[in-house]
C-alpha positions, 0 to 999 in steps of 0.5 A: 500500500502506498503511503498516500493510500495509508494516509487516506485510510488513517484519516478515514478511520479517524473520521469514522471513529470520531463520528461513531463516538458522537452518534453511538457512544454517550460521553459523560455530561461534563468534561473537556475533550483533549486533542493530543497532537494538534498538527495542522488542526484538521482533527481539532476542527472536526471535533469542534464541529461534531461536539459543539459546546465542549471545551477542546484542549489541544496539545502539541510540541510546537504550533503548526496549525492552520489559523482557521483550525487553531484553538484559542490560546487558553486551550493550546498547550505547547511543549513535550506532551509527555510532560504537559499532559500530566497537568490534566490527570484527574480532570475528568475528560469526556473524550481524548483523541490521540494521533501521535504515532510516527509509523516508526516502531522504535519511536512509537514504542517510546510513546507507548511507555507514557501515552496509555497512562496519560490518557487513562489518568485524564479520562473521567469514568465512562470517558472515551479514548480514540487513538491511532496507537493501541493503548494497553492500560488496565483502566481502558476497556477496548470497544468495537470499532465501526464496521468501516474501520479495520482492526489495528488501524485505529483504536477505541476505549472506554474508561472503566470505573 
């Protein structure tokens, strides 16, 4: 599969899983959405459209988003995500979306030493995690993906009580 086809498959899966959450999985009534990996802001913009009225806090190492897809300054956290996201532990996030995989197994293995814990600690009970990387954590219960998404392309979890 070409890298272009892989990218399209990943973006389609991301959209389909986020839309599935909106349409089929009730989120806790309160709690922010955390966007881990703002990038150019495409997914932030999609989340903003699909979950109007929810606060969305975006994290990235450096700002690179298109200005039309950028959060307000008070909802943008810049720096090393492994460190900056720790401040959101225990905040009861309703949804965490993380798409920070690189496609390099060695680099992603390092990310997976901290990302599952950060996500589990930020989510409130019943909160939903959507990730491009698998989140192996005892507090996260894997959920079935929509039929349009291949297993191991994207991952979906609910925070256990």
